[in-house]
N, C-alpha and C positions, 0 to 999 in steps of 0.2 A: 617705511611707512608704518605708522604707528596703528595698530590695532583697535578694532570697535572697541574692544574690553578694555586697553589702555584705555580708551578716550573718553567711553563710561565712566570710568576710573575717574580720570583726573577733574570731568565736570560735578562729579559727586564730590571731591576734596571742596573744589571751590563755591560749591553752591551756598547760599545765602540761608539754607534752613541749615545748617550747621553750627552756624555763625550767632553767637552771643550779642544783643542787643549790648553798648556800651551803656551803663546805668549812668543816671545822671553827676554823682559826685565822681567818677573815675571822668568822667566830659568834662565835669570842671576842671579837675585836676589838670588832663591835656593840656587844655586851654591856658590855666594861669601859668605852666611851664611856660610854653612858648610865647606867650606873653611876656614874661618876664625877661628871656633871651637870653639870659647864661645862669649857669648855677651859680648861686653863692656857697654852698659847703664844700667844696670839691673834694672828694673822701681819696681819688688818684686821677691827675692827669695825664693829657701826654699819648692817646689814643687816636687809633685813625677810625675812622666807619669804612672806609673802602680802600684798597693801594691807591697813593696817587694824591690821596685827599691831604687837605690839612690836618695836623694834630690836635686838633680844636676839641677834641671828646673827650667825656670823663664820665665816672661814676660820680652820681651824687647824691648828698645826703642831706636837702634840704629839709624832707621830713624824716629823717629817719627817728629823729625822738617823738614825735608827735604822732605819726600814722605806724612809724616802724616800716618804714618803706626803703627803699635803695632804689634809682635809676638810673639810664642812661642819659645823655643830654651832648648837645653840642652846644656852641655861641649865632649868637643873631636868631636866637628863635627855632633853630634847629633840634630835632631831635638824633636820632641814627636812622642806619638803612637796616636793610635786612637780608642778608646775606645766606647762603644754605649749607648747611651743615650735614656732610655725609655719612660720618662716622656711626661705629658700630656694626649690630646684626642687621644687615641690610634685609635678608629672606628676599621675599617677594614684592614687588612692588608693579610700579610703572616704567621701571629702569630710568628715570630723570636722574639718576645719579651714576649711571654704568661708566659715563666719560670724563665723571670729574677727574682731578688732574689731582686733586686735593682729600684725600680719605685716608682713614685709619681703620685698622680692624677693629677697635675697640675704643668705647667710651672712658671717659675721666673717671667714673663713679662702678665699673663695671662688677667691680668686689661686692661691692654695696648689694646692685642689683641681684648677683649669683645668692646673697645671704637670705634676700626674700624667700628664696624656695617659693616662687612664683610659675615654674616651669620656662623661664627663660635665663637665658645666658647675659644678655646685655641689653640694651634699648636698641628699639628698631627704629632707624629713621623714616621709615617707608608707615611706619604707626604710631609711634609714641609720639605726642608733642612736647617736645623739650626743646632747652634756650643752653646759651652756648654764654657764659662769664665767667671773669676772670682769666687771668694774663699768665702766664709761668712760662718759666724756661730760665737758662744760663749765659743766656749769650749776652756779649759785653754789650750793654747800652740798651737792653731791653728793657720797656718800663713792663713791671710785674705788679699785679693786684691779687691778694686774696679776699672774694666777698666774707667767707667767714672774719675775718677781722673785726667786721662791723654786725654780728651776730646771722647772716645769712647761711643756713646750713644747707651741705648738697643733698639733692633731690627734693629741695624745696620748690612750694610754688612759687610760680611764675606769674601774673596777668599780662598778656601782650595785648596791646591796640594797635591794628594794624589795619588801611582800607575802611575806617567808620565801622569793625566790628571788633570782636572781645574773643580772645581765647583764654585757654588755662593750658600749659605747661609746667615741667619742672624745670630747674636748673641740671642739666642733666651731661655736658660737659665743657670743657675750658677750652680755650686758647692757645696754643703753645707758641714756640718763639723759631719757627721756620719759616717768619715773614716779619710783615710789620703789625704793634700790635693794635690787631683790631678788638672792635666793640659790634655788638649787632648780628649776630647770627644765633639762628633756627635748625630746627631737624628739616627735612623735606618734606614732612608731611603738613607741619605748621605751616611751611610757608604758603606749599601750595592751596589749604586753607584759605590762606591770605588772599594771595593773588593768584590762583590760580596756574596756568601753563607758562606763564609770564615768567615763573622762577622753576630755576634746576640746579642741577648741582656744578651748571657753569654760567646760569644767568642770575642777577641779584634785583631785590627792588632796589634802587639807588637812592629812591630821593629821603631825604634826614628827617621821614614824619613819622618812625615809629616808636612807641614809647613800649619799653619794659618795664615791669613793676616787678621787683623782687620784694619777698615778704622776708622780717629777720624772725628770729626766734623759733624753738624746739615746735611748736604747734602749727607752723607751718609746713614742716615735712608731712607729708602721708603717711609715710610707713610702707611695711609690708604687707596691711591690710587695708589701708585708706587710697586704695589705687586698682585699678582694674589691669595689672602689670602683663598680663597674658593678654590682655586682648586681641582681635583678629584686625581691627580696623581704627584709623585714626576716631573715630565719631566713638565709639566706645570707649575708648581709654581718655581722649579730651571731655568726655561727661562725668566719665569717675570721677573729674576734679571737681564737678560742681559745687557738691557743698562745702567744702574745706574751702573752695576758691571765693563763693560767696560771700563765707563768715568774714575769710581776711579781705574782701572789699571793702566790707562793711566798716573797717576800720578808718577809711580813708575820708575825713569830713566834708562835707558839701560844701561847696562855694568859697572853700579852701580856709574853712574855720575849724577848729581841732574838734578831737570825740567830745560826746557830752561827759560831763563828771559822772563821776559814779555813782547809784543809788544810795541813799545812807541808811533806805527802808527796803525791805522784797515782802512782796505779798505771801501767806500761806501755801508752804508748797512750793513753791516757785523755786529756780535757781537764781545764786548769787550772781549778781551784774555787775561789771567793772567796766573803765571805758577803754579796756583795751580786748577788743570781742579776739576769743580764742584763748585769752591769755589770763583768764580768771581762775579763780579758786579749780583746783582739779586739775588743769590743765598739765602737760606733760611740759618739762623744763630742766634744762640744765645747769642753769646758774638762775640769780635772783633776777638777772638782766633781760630773763624772759615769761618775767611776769608782770601784771598789771599791777599800777597803783602802789598802795605799800603790800604786797604779796612778796612772799620771799619763796626761793624753789626748798622743798624739804622731798629726802628720798624721791627725789625726781618728778613731785609735782608742786605746783603752786598752791601757796597755805597761806594764812593767817601767821604771823610773827607771835605766838604766841606760845 
């Protein structure tokens, strides 16, 4: 029997008070993707949403160049489902991962988390809102894909639209070749925030109606100081991603239109504007591709080519 504390924890995790409203531009993107039916610019296909499903799911780059985003999509108007990932440092929680038969002791980016020196050694599936992206392995015939190949960096921000709500998370783990090449998986805490006790370490949200939006560029990575990595609750961690998430979501053009062109002038005392929020002059970068418009990457920051 589950304790009162456990039930309270689960109820709080599923509470609408923790959810973000889906912005109009994201809802428009969601509707347009489903109406289109299938991805036109398939970055890599041949994936499954769940075991026994068809392998008609892909990493999609239809808006890779205009909005700087990658997402997961099926065919016939499908997106993907939501499985639960129990990897990493579980610590305390409601025990919904305790009986999982598919648990690893660490996440793919444990070393980076440790390097942040935030008082934790790895992501905690009961606390951190993280998304599983990428498929890696050496098994013959296994379909692999590295999000870094299209500019999505480890531990970068991912927006998740689920159950008419939206949450922010980070790309925190990858899929291995211990089964079919799957897509659509999140940490236990994020899954319960979306669907409550209906999901756990052994139960998924099977409907292919979840949109995962991964953002490209170094500016999408919160880094050591840009998130509350040592948070003790899902709410504290997810809310710490709010400012960065909101700035990245602003990239997405309303009603399917691209972002507005860069302003040719700026008021006195204002910051320079550009057409790709978060990638204007002064933003962190690793290459010219991380910078908006005609800006280039100089000494790790976007700047004019002069």
